[in-house]
N, C-alpha and C positions, 0 to 999 in steps of 0.2 A: 785762648778759649777754643779756637777752632780745633787744635790738636786734641783737647779734652773731649770735645763733642765727637770727633772722629773715632775716639777710643772708647766710646760708650759701649758697654758690653752686656747691659741688662736694662730691663724696663725701669728698675729702681734707680739706676744711675742716670737714666734720661730724666726721670722725675726730679731727682736731686739737682741736676743741672738746670732744669726749667725753674725750679724754686729759687736756686741761687741767682740766676740771671734776673728773675722777676724781682727778687729782693733788692738787687743792686741797681737795676735800671727801670723798674716799673713794668708796665704792660709791654710784652715783647712784640716787636714788629713781625708781620706775617713771614718775612724772609727768614727770621731766626726760628720761628715755629716750624717752618718747612725744613730747615736744616736739621733740627732735632728729630723731626719725623723721618727724614732720610736716614739718619744715624740709627734710629730704632728699626726701620725696615731692613737695613743692612745686618743688624744684629739678629733679627728674626730669620733672615735668609741664610745666614751662616749656620744657624742651628739646624736647618733642614737641608744642608749641603748645596745651597744655591751659591755658586761662585761668582756670578756676574748677572746684573740686570741692565739691559740696554733698551732704549727706546728706538724703535724703527718707525718708518712712516705710518704703518697701519697696525702696529702691534708692539707689545713688550716682549723681549726675549729673556727668559730665565735660564741661564746655563747651569747644568748640573755638574757639581764637583766630581772630578774623576775618581775620587775615593768614596763616593756616595754608595751606601749599602741600602738599596731599596728593593722591595718585593715586587717583581714584575707583574704578579697576579693582581696587585692593587692599582696598577697604572690605568687600566681600562675603566674601572668604575670611577676613578678620580677624574679622568678626562670627560666621561659621560656626565658627571655631575655639573659640568659647565655648559651643558646643552648646546654643543656645537661651537662654542667660542674658544675652545682650548685644543691645542694639538701638541703631540710630542714628536719632535724631529729627531730621528735617530742618526747614528753615525759615530765617527771618532769622538766627537764632542756633542753628546745629546743635549737638547734644550727643549723647554716648554715654551709655547708661543700662544698666549691668550690675546684675542683681539681687544684693542682699546675701545672704550665706550665713548660716545660723543665726539668722534673725530671726523 
């Protein structure tokens, strides 16, 4: 089942897996729900060309896929919408870095 969870490619597939596991085993433990949520987040990240999400001591690092096609004009308003909690680090491998809450 771990391979199937890792291969989840849509919200519908995640919901189907949740229902299947619930039917088979009853109420799902928090660890399984977390695993399904992570699979869902990876699927959503892939859709917006986020290639990697890493936790660092005071932030999460969202790496942008090298083939991402984004409009630079929209980056500043996107970052401003986070009211100082988001930065774009540019360079060979650009990434967004939002501060973690409650750390």
